[in-house]
LOLUMRO-485490 format. One record per atom (N, C-alpha, C): residue in three letters; atom name; z negated, y, x negated. Coordinates in nm, 2 decimals. Layout:
N
<'ALA' 'CA' <Z Y X>>
...
REM end
This chain:
120
<'MET' 'N' <-10.91 11.97 -8.57>>
<'MET' 'CA' <-10.88 11.86 -8.50>>
<'MET' 'C' <-10.95 11.93 -8.37>>
<'SER' 'N' <-10.89 11.99 -8.27>>
<'SER' 'CA' <-10.91 12.05 -8.16>>
<'SER' 'C' <-11.04 11.96 -8.10>>
<'ASP' 'N' <-11.08 12.05 -7.98>>
<'ASP' 'CA' <-11.25 11.98 -7.91>>
<'ASP' 'C' <-11.15 11.90 -7.79>>
<'ASN' 'N' <-11.08 11.90 -7.74>>
<'ASN' 'CA' <-10.98 11.82 -7.63>>
<'ASN' 'C' <-10.93 11.69 -7.70>>
<'ARG' 'N' <-10.89 11.68 -7.84>>
<'ARG' 'CA' <-10.77 11.63 -7.91>>
<'ARG' 'C' <-10.88 11.46 -7.93>>
<'ARG' 'N' <-11.04 11.52 -8.00>>
<'ARG' 'CA' <-11.16 11.48 -8.00>>
<'ARG' 'C' <-11.24 11.41 -7.93>>
<'ARG' 'N' <-11.20 11.49 -7.77>>
<'ARG' 'CA' <-11.29 11.40 -7.69>>
<'ARG' 'C' <-11.26 11.32 -7.62>>
<'LYS' 'N' <-11.08 11.32 -7.61>>
<'LYS' 'CA' <-10.96 11.20 -7.57>>
<'LYS' 'C' <-10.99 11.05 -7.70>>
<'GLY' 'N' <-10.98 11.14 -7.85>>
<'GLY' 'CA' <-10.97 10.98 -7.94>>
<'GLY' 'C' <-11.11 10.93 -7.87>>
<'ALA' 'N' <-11.24 11.00 -7.91>>
<'ALA' 'CA' <-11.33 10.93 -7.81>>
<'ALA' 'C' <-11.38 10.82 -7.72>>
<'LEU' 'N' <-11.30 10.91 -7.61>>
<'LEU' 'CA' <-11.32 10.80 -7.49>>
<'LEU' 'C' <-11.18 10.74 -7.49>>
<'GLY' 'N' <-11.11 10.70 -7.57>>
<'GLY' 'CA' <-11.01 10.59 -7.63>>
<'GLY' 'C' <-11.07 10.49 -7.69>>
<'GLU' 'N' <-11.20 10.52 -7.78>>
<'GLU' 'CA' <-11.28 10.44 -7.86>>
<'GLU' 'C' <-11.35 10.35 -7.79>>
<'GLU' 'N' <-11.38 10.47 -7.67>>
<'GLU' 'CA' <-11.54 10.38 -7.60>>
<'GLU' 'C' <-11.44 10.31 -7.52>>
<'THR' 'N' <-11.36 10.29 -7.48>>
<'THR' 'CA' <-11.31 10.20 -7.37>>
<'THR' 'C' <-11.25 10.09 -7.45>>
<'ALA' 'N' <-11.23 10.12 -7.56>>
<'ALA' 'CA' <-11.19 9.95 -7.68>>
<'ALA' 'C' <-11.29 9.95 -7.70>>
<'VAL' 'N' <-11.39 10.03 -7.74>>
<'VAL' 'CA' <-11.55 9.90 -7.75>>
<'VAL' 'C' <-11.59 9.83 -7.66>>
<'GLN' 'N' <-11.57 9.89 -7.55>>
<'GLN' 'CA' <-11.63 9.81 -7.37>>
<'GLN' 'C' <-11.57 9.73 -7.40>>
<'TYR' 'N' <-11.39 9.70 -7.41>>
<'TYR' 'CA' <-11.30 9.63 -7.35>>
<'TYR' 'C' <-11.37 9.48 -7.47>>
<'LEU' 'N' <-11.42 9.50 -7.58>>
<'LEU' 'CA' <-11.37 9.42 -7.70>>
<'LEU' 'C' <-11.55 9.40 -7.71>>
<'THR' 'N' <-11.66 9.39 -7.63>>
<'THR' 'CA' <-11.79 9.34 -7.64>>
<'THR' 'C' <-11.76 9.24 -7.50>>
<'ALA' 'N' <-11.71 9.30 -7.41>>
<'ALA' 'CA' <-11.68 9.26 -7.31>>
<'ALA' 'C' <-11.55 9.10 -7.32>>
<'LYS' 'N' <-11.58 9.09 -7.41>>
<'LYS' 'CA' <-11.47 8.99 -7.45>>
<'LYS' 'C' <-11.56 8.92 -7.61>>
<'GLY' 'N' <-11.68 8.93 -7.61>>
<'GLY' 'CA' <-11.76 8.87 -7.67>>
<'GLY' 'C' <-11.77 8.93 -7.85>>
<'TRP' 'N' <-11.69 9.00 -7.88>>
<'TRP' 'CA' <-11.69 9.07 -8.02>>
<'TRP' 'C' <-11.80 9.19 -8.03>>
<'ARG' 'N' <-11.88 9.14 -8.19>>
<'ARG' 'CA' <-11.94 9.21 -8.25>>
<'ARG' 'C' <-11.90 9.33 -8.27>>
<'ILE' 'N' <-11.93 9.46 -8.26>>
<'ILE' 'CA' <-11.90 9.58 -8.31>>
<'ILE' 'C' <-11.97 9.58 -8.42>>
<'ILE' 'N' <-11.95 9.59 -8.57>>
<'ILE' 'CA' <-12.01 9.67 -8.69>>
<'ILE' 'C' <-12.07 9.79 -8.68>>
<'GLU' 'N' <-11.95 9.86 -8.72>>
<'GLU' 'CA' <-11.94 10.01 -8.71>>
<'GLU' 'C' <-11.81 10.05 -8.62>>
<'ARG' 'N' <-11.85 10.18 -8.59>>
<'ARG' 'CA' <-11.75 10.27 -8.57>>
<'ARG' 'C' <-11.76 10.36 -8.62>>
<'ASN' 'N' <-11.64 10.45 -8.61>>
<'ASN' 'CA' <-11.56 10.56 -8.68>>
<'ASN' 'C' <-11.64 10.56 -8.84>>
<'TRP' 'N' <-11.68 10.48 -8.91>>
<'TRP' 'CA' <-11.67 10.42 -9.07>>
<'TRP' 'C' <-11.59 10.55 -9.17>>
<'ARG' 'N' <-11.60 10.59 -9.23>>
<'ARG' 'CA' <-11.57 10.69 -9.30>>
<'ARG' 'C' <-11.61 10.69 -9.44>>
<'CYS' 'N' <-11.54 10.69 -9.55>>
<'CYS' 'CA' <-11.55 10.69 -9.67>>
<'CYS' 'C' <-11.42 10.81 -9.73>>
<'ARG' 'N' <-11.40 10.88 -9.86>>
<'ARG' 'CA' <-11.32 11.00 -9.90>>
<'ARG' 'C' <-11.19 10.97 -9.84>>
<'SER' 'N' <-11.12 10.82 -9.87>>
<'SER' 'CA' <-11.01 10.77 -9.85>>
<'SER' 'C' <-10.97 10.81 -9.65>>
<'GLY' 'N' <-11.09 10.80 -9.57>>
<'GLY' 'CA' <-11.10 10.86 -9.46>>
<'GLY' 'C' <-11.11 10.71 -9.36>>
<'GLU' 'N' <-11.09 10.66 -9.28>>
<'GLU' 'CA' <-11.17 10.62 -9.15>>
<'GLU' 'C' <-11.13 10.54 -9.09>>
<'VAL' 'N' <-11.21 10.47 -9.06>>
<'VAL' 'CA' <-11.14 10.29 -8.95>>
<'VAL' 'C' <-11.20 10.33 -8.84>>
<'ASP' 'N' <-11.15 10.32 -8.70>>
<'ASP' 'CA' <-11.24 10.35 -8.58>>
<'ASP' 'C' <-11.31 10.23 -8.56>>
<'ILE' 'N' <-11.28 10.14 -8.55>>
<'ILE' 'CA' <-11.33 10.02 -8.51>>
<'ILE' 'C' <-11.38 9.92 -8.60>>
<'ILE' 'N' <-11.49 9.91 -8.68>>
<'ILE' 'CA' <-11.43 9.76 -8.76>>
<'ILE' 'C' <-11.56 9.65 -8.60>>
<'ALA' 'N' <-11.50 9.51 -8.62>>
<'ALA' 'CA' <-11.59 9.39 -8.54>>
<'ALA' 'C' <-11.57 9.28 -8.60>>
<'LYS' 'N' <-11.64 9.20 -8.61>>
<'LYS' 'CA' <-11.68 9.05 -8.62>>
<'LYS' 'C' <-11.66 8.96 -8.48>>
<'LYS' 'N' <-11.53 8.88 -8.51>>
<'LYS' 'CA' <-11.54 8.77 -8.43>>
<'LYS' 'C' <-11.45 8.65 -8.49>>
<'ASP' 'N' <-11.58 8.52 -8.44>>
<'ASP' 'CA' <-11.54 8.35 -8.49>>
<'ASP' 'C' <-11.50 8.42 -8.69>>
<'GLY' 'N' <-11.64 8.47 -8.70>>
<'GLY' 'CA' <-11.64 8.44 -8.88>>
<'GLY' 'C' <-11.53 8.59 -8.92>>
<'THR' 'N' <-11.45 8.63 -8.89>>
<'THR' 'CA' <-11.36 8.71 -8.91>>
<'THR' 'C' <-11.39 8.88 -8.88>>
<'LEU' 'N' <-11.37 8.91 -9.01>>
<'LEU' 'CA' <-11.40 9.12 -8.99>>
<'LEU' 'C' <-11.23 9.15 -8.92>>
<'ILE' 'N' <-11.32 9.23 -8.83>>
<'ILE' 'CA' <-11.18 9.27 -8.77>>
<'ILE' 'C' <-11.18 9.45 -8.80>>
<'PHE' 'N' <-11.07 9.51 -8.89>>
<'PHE' 'CA' <-11.01 9.65 -8.87>>
<'PHE' 'C' <-10.95 9.68 -8.75>>
<'ILE' 'N' <-11.01 9.80 -8.69>>
<'ILE' 'CA' <-10.92 9.82 -8.53>>
<'ILE' 'C' <-10.85 9.98 -8.57>>
<'GLU' 'N' <-10.77 9.96 -8.57>>
<'GLU' 'CA' <-10.66 10.16 -8.51>>
<'GLU' 'C' <-10.66 10.14 -8.35>>
<'VAL' 'N' <-10.75 10.24 -8.33>>
<'VAL' 'CA' <-10.74 10.30 -8.15>>
<'VAL' 'C' <-10.67 10.44 -8.17>>
<'ARG' 'N' <-10.51 10.37 -8.05>>
<'ARG' 'CA' <-10.49 10.52 -8.00>>
<'ARG' 'C' <-10.47 10.56 -7.86>>
<'SER' 'N' <-10.45 10.65 -7.91>>
<'SER' 'CA' <-10.50 10.67 -7.70>>
<'SER' 'C' <-10.37 10.78 -7.67>>
<'ARG' 'N' <-10.31 10.74 -7.55>>
<'ARG' 'CA' <-10.22 10.84 -7.49>>
<'ARG' 'C' <-10.23 10.86 -7.38>>
<'THR' 'N' <-10.17 10.97 -7.31>>
<'THR' 'CA' <-10.15 10.99 -7.14>>
<'THR' 'C' <-10.04 10.93 -7.14>>
<'GLY' 'N' <-9.95 10.95 -7.20>>
<'GLY' 'CA' <-9.82 10.97 -7.15>>
<'GLY' 'C' <-9.77 10.89 -7.24>>
<'ALA' 'N' <-9.59 10.85 -7.20>>
<'ALA' 'CA' <-9.52 10.80 -7.35>>
<'ALA' 'C' <-9.43 10.92 -7.42>>
<'THR' 'N' <-9.43 10.99 -7.38>>
<'THR' 'CA' <-9.35 11.17 -7.40>>
<'THR' 'C' <-9.28 11.19 -7.58>>
<'HIS' 'N' <-9.42 11.06 -7.66>>
<'HIS' 'CA' <-9.43 11.06 -7.82>>
<'HIS' 'C' <-9.41 10.95 -7.84>>
<'GLY' 'N' <-9.36 10.88 -7.76>>
<'GLY' 'CA' <-9.32 10.73 -7.77>>
<'GLY' 'C' <-9.47 10.65 -7.75>>
<'THR' 'N' <-9.49 10.52 -7.78>>
<'THR' 'CA' <-9.65 10.41 -7.73>>
<'THR' 'C' <-9.70 10.43 -7.88>>
<'ALA' 'N' <-9.83 10.40 -7.83>>
<'ALA' 'CA' <-9.95 10.41 -7.91>>
<'ALA' 'C' <-9.89 10.35 -8.03>>
<'ALA' 'N' <-9.85 10.17 -7.98>>
<'ALA' 'CA' <-9.83 10.15 -8.10>>
<'ALA' 'C' <-9.74 10.22 -8.25>>
<'GLU' 'N' <-9.58 10.27 -8.14>>
<'GLU' 'CA' <-9.59 10.27 -8.23>>
<'GLU' 'C' <-9.60 10.44 -8.33>>
<'SER' 'N' <-9.71 10.51 -8.28>>
<'SER' 'CA' <-9.75 10.60 -8.37>>
<'SER' 'C' <-9.83 10.56 -8.50>>
<'VAL' 'N' <-9.89 10.39 -8.50>>
<'VAL' 'CA' <-9.94 10.41 -8.63>>
<'VAL' 'C' <-9.78 10.39 -8.72>>
<'THR' 'N' <-9.79 10.43 -8.85>>
<'THR' 'CA' <-9.70 10.47 -8.93>>
<'THR' 'C' <-9.74 10.36 -9.04>>
<'ALA' 'N' <-9.67 10.34 -9.16>>
<'ALA' 'CA' <-9.66 10.30 -9.26>>
<'ALA' 'C' <-9.81 10.32 -9.37>>
<'ARG' 'N' <-9.77 10.49 -9.36>>
<'ARG' 'CA' <-9.87 10.57 -9.42>>
<'ARG' 'C' <-10.03 10.46 -9.36>>
<'LYS' 'N' <-10.05 10.52 -9.23>>
<'LYS' 'CA' <-10.18 10.50 -9.18>>
<'LYS' 'C' <-10.22 10.36 -9.23>>
<'ILE' 'N' <-10.14 10.25 -9.19>>
<'ILE' 'CA' <-10.13 10.10 -9.26>>
<'ILE' 'C' <-10.20 10.07 -9.36>>
<'ALA' 'N' <-10.17 10.15 -9.43>>
<'ALA' 'CA' <-10.16 10.19 -9.64>>
<'ALA' 'C' <-10.35 10.18 -9.63>>
<'GLN' 'N' <-10.34 10.34 -9.54>>
<'GLN' 'CA' <-10.46 10.42 -9.58>>
<'GLN' 'C' <-10.57 10.32 -9.51>>
<'VAL' 'N' <-10.55 10.25 -9.37>>
<'VAL' 'CA' <-10.66 10.19 -9.31>>
<'VAL' 'C' <-10.71 10.03 -9.40>>
<'ARG' 'N' <-10.53 9.97 -9.46>>
<'ARG' 'CA' <-10.59 9.84 -9.59>>
<'ARG' 'C' <-10.68 9.89 -9.71>>
<'HIS' 'N' <-10.66 10.04 -9.77>>
<'HIS' 'CA' <-10.74 10.07 -9.87>>
<'HIS' 'C' <-10.85 10.11 -9.83>>
<'ILE' 'N' <-10.90 10.16 -9.69>>
<'ILE' 'CA' <-11.06 10.14 -9.62>>
<'ILE' 'C' <-11.11 10.07 -9.67>>
<'ALA' 'N' <-11.04 9.92 -9.59>>
<'ALA' 'CA' <-11.10 9.78 -9.61>>
<'ALA' 'C' <-11.13 9.80 -9.69>>
<'GLN' 'N' <-11.06 9.73 -9.83>>
<'GLN' 'CA' <-11.10 9.71 -9.93>>
<'GLN' 'C' <-11.21 9.78 -9.98>>
<'ILE' 'N' <-11.19 9.91 -9.97>>
<'ILE' 'CA' <-11.36 9.99 -10.00>>
<'ILE' 'C' <-11.43 9.92 -9.94>>
<'TYR' 'N' <-11.43 9.91 -9.79>>
<'TYR' 'CA' <-11.59 9.86 -9.74>>
<'TYR' 'C' <-11.57 9.73 -9.77>>
<'LEU' 'N' <-11.53 9.60 -9.79>>
<'LEU' 'CA' <-11.52 9.49 -9.81>>
<'LEU' 'C' <-11.61 9.51 -9.97>>
<'HIS' 'N' <-11.60 9.56 -10.04>>
<'HIS' 'CA' <-11.63 9.60 -10.18>>
<'HIS' 'C' <-11.78 9.66 -10.19>>
<'MET' 'N' <-11.78 9.81 -10.09>>
<'MET' 'CA' <-11.88 9.82 -10.07>>
<'MET' 'C' <-12.03 9.78 -10.02>>
<'HIS' 'N' <-11.94 9.64 -9.93>>
<'HIS' 'CA' <-12.07 9.56 -9.84>>
<'HIS' 'C' <-12.08 9.47 -9.90>>
<'GLY' 'N' <-12.07 9.42 -10.05>>
<'GLY' 'CA' <-12.03 9.26 -10.08>>
<'GLY' 'C' <-12.02 9.21 -9.98>>
<'VAL' 'N' <-11.86 9.21 -9.95>>
<'VAL' 'CA' <-11.84 9.07 -9.84>>
<'VAL' 'C' <-11.70 9.06 -9.89>>
<'ALA' 'N' <-11.62 9.08 -9.98>>
<'ALA' 'CA' <-11.50 9.13 -10.02>>
<'ALA' 'C' <-11.46 8.93 -9.99>>
<'ASP' 'N' <-11.51 8.85 -9.95>>
<'ASP' 'CA' <-11.44 8.68 -9.95>>
<'ASP' 'C' <-11.43 8.69 -9.82>>
<'THR' 'N' <-11.47 8.80 -9.73>>
<'THR' 'CA' <-11.48 8.77 -9.58>>
<'THR' 'C' <-11.38 8.74 -9.55>>
<'PRO' 'N' <-11.25 8.70 -9.49>>
<'PRO' 'CA' <-11.13 8.65 -9.40>>
<'PRO' 'C' <-11.16 8.78 -9.32>>
<'VAL' 'N' <-11.00 8.92 -9.36>>
<'VAL' 'CA' <-11.05 9.02 -9.26>>
<'VAL' 'C' <-10.85 8.99 -9.17>>
<'ARG' 'N' <-10.85 9.04 -9.09>>
<'ARG' 'CA' <-10.76 9.14 -8.98>>
<'ARG' 'C' <-10.79 9.28 -8.96>>
<'PHE' 'N' <-10.67 9.30 -8.94>>
<'PHE' 'CA' <-10.57 9.43 -8.92>>
<'PHE' 'C' <-10.57 9.46 -8.74>>
<'ASP' 'N' <-10.61 9.46 -8.61>>
<'ASP' 'CA' <-10.57 9.50 -8.50>>
<'ASP' 'C' <-10.54 9.66 -8.46>>
<'MET' 'N' <-10.50 9.65 -8.37>>
<'MET' 'CA' <-10.46 9.80 -8.27>>
<'MET' 'C' <-10.48 9.78 -8.14>>
<'ILE' 'N' <-10.55 9.85 -8.12>>
<'ILE' 'CA' <-10.53 9.89 -7.96>>
<'ILE' 'C' <-10.51 10.05 -7.90>>
<'ALA' 'N' <-10.40 9.96 -7.80>>
<'ALA' 'CA' <-10.34 10.08 -7.70>>
<'ALA' 'C' <-10.41 10.14 -7.62>>
<'VAL' 'N' <-10.50 10.27 -7.56>>
<'VAL' 'CA' <-10.58 10.30 -7.49>>
<'VAL' 'C' <-10.52 10.39 -7.41>>
<'ARG' 'N' <-10.46 10.39 -7.26>>
<'ARG' 'CA' <-10.38 10.49 -7.16>>
<'ARG' 'C' <-10.51 10.58 -7.15>>
<'LEU' 'N' <-10.50 10.70 -7.12>>
<'LEU' 'CA' <-10.62 10.76 -7.10>>
<'LEU' 'C' <-10.55 10.86 -6.93>>
<'LEU' 'N' <-10.66 10.82 -6.81>>
<'LEU' 'CA' <-10.60 10.87 -6.71>>
<'LEU' 'C' <-10.63 11.00 -6.68>>
<'PRO' 'N' <-10.52 11.04 -6.55>>
<'PRO' 'CA' <-10.62 11.22 -6.53>>
<'PRO' 'C' <-10.76 11.22 -6.46>>
<'ASP' 'N' <-10.83 11.11 -6.44>>
<'ASP' 'CA' <-10.94 11.07 -6.37>>
<'ASP' 'C' <-11.05 11.15 -6.49>>
<'GLN' 'N' <-11.06 11.14 -6.63>>
<'GLN' 'CA' <-11.08 11.07 -6.72>>
<'GLN' 'C' <-11.19 10.96 -6.74>>
<'LYS' 'N' <-11.09 10.91 -6.69>>
<'LYS' 'CA' <-11.10 10.75 -6.71>>
<'LYS' 'C' <-10.99 10.69 -6.83>>
<'ALA' 'N' <-10.99 10.57 -6.94>>
<'ALA' 'CA' <-10.92 10.49 -7.00>>
<'ALA' 'C' <-10.90 10.34 -6.98>>
<'GLU' 'N' <-10.80 10.26 -6.98>>
<'GLU' 'CA' <-10.81 10.13 -6.99>>
<'GLU' 'C' <-10.75 10.11 -7.07>>
<'VAL' 'N' <-10.75 9.94 -7.14>>
<'VAL' 'CA' <-10.67 9.94 -7.29>>
<'VAL' 'C' <-10.51 9.88 -7.18>>
<'MET' 'N' <-10.44 9.90 -7.25>>
<'MET' 'CA' <-10.31 9.90 -7.21>>
<'MET' 'C' <-10.25 9.75 -7.30>>
<'GLU' 'N' <-10.32 9.75 -7.46>>
<'GLU' 'CA' <-10.23 9.66 -7.51>>
<'GLU' 'C' <-10.36 9.61 -7.66>>
<'HIS' 'N' <-10.36 9.51 -7.68>>
<'HIS' 'CA' <-10.45 9.45 -7.80>>
<'HIS' 'C' <-10.32 9.41 -7.85>>
<'ILE' 'N' <-10.30 9.46 -7.98>>
<'ILE' 'CA' <-10.24 9.39 -8.05>>
<'ILE' 'C' <-10.30 9.35 -8.18>>
<'GLU' 'N' <-10.35 9.20 -8.16>>
<'GLU' 'CA' <-10.41 9.11 -8.29>>
<'GLU' 'C' <-10.31 9.09 -8.44>>
<'ALA' 'N' <-10.38 9.09 -8.50>>
<'ALA' 'CA' <-10.31 9.12 -8.66>>
<'ALA' 'C' <-10.16 9.21 -8.62>>
<'ALA' 'N' <-10.20 9.36 -8.60>>
<'ALA' 'CA' <-10.08 9.41 -8.61>>
<'ALA' 'C' <-10.03 9.46 -8.75>>
<'PHE' 'N' <-10.08 9.41 -8.81>>
<'PHE' 'CA' <-10.06 9.48 -8.97>>
<'PHE' 'C' <-10.09 9.42 -9.08>>
REM end
């Protein structure tokens, strides 16, 4: 992954974390990794663990951020969530899968464009 792409991803994720924190969500993990992959953000709100995929875009040339979440990515995030729940002994905790689309602006700033709760 290029440094530019990594930097854009980090900016998008930081923007999403700030957005969620401002809404009163508790961030549990950022970039949680296991052998199967990574979940961008794991948060908790009202007793539910929420696994969040963040997608950042500078424009709509290649489709929207939401359109970039493929069936393969959905299956991967769900699998990683199962591993996380098992490893942390919280398999009986209610879960949800959200997607946050972030627009990256030319001045090195970003804004949340869309938060899809229960996206998949």
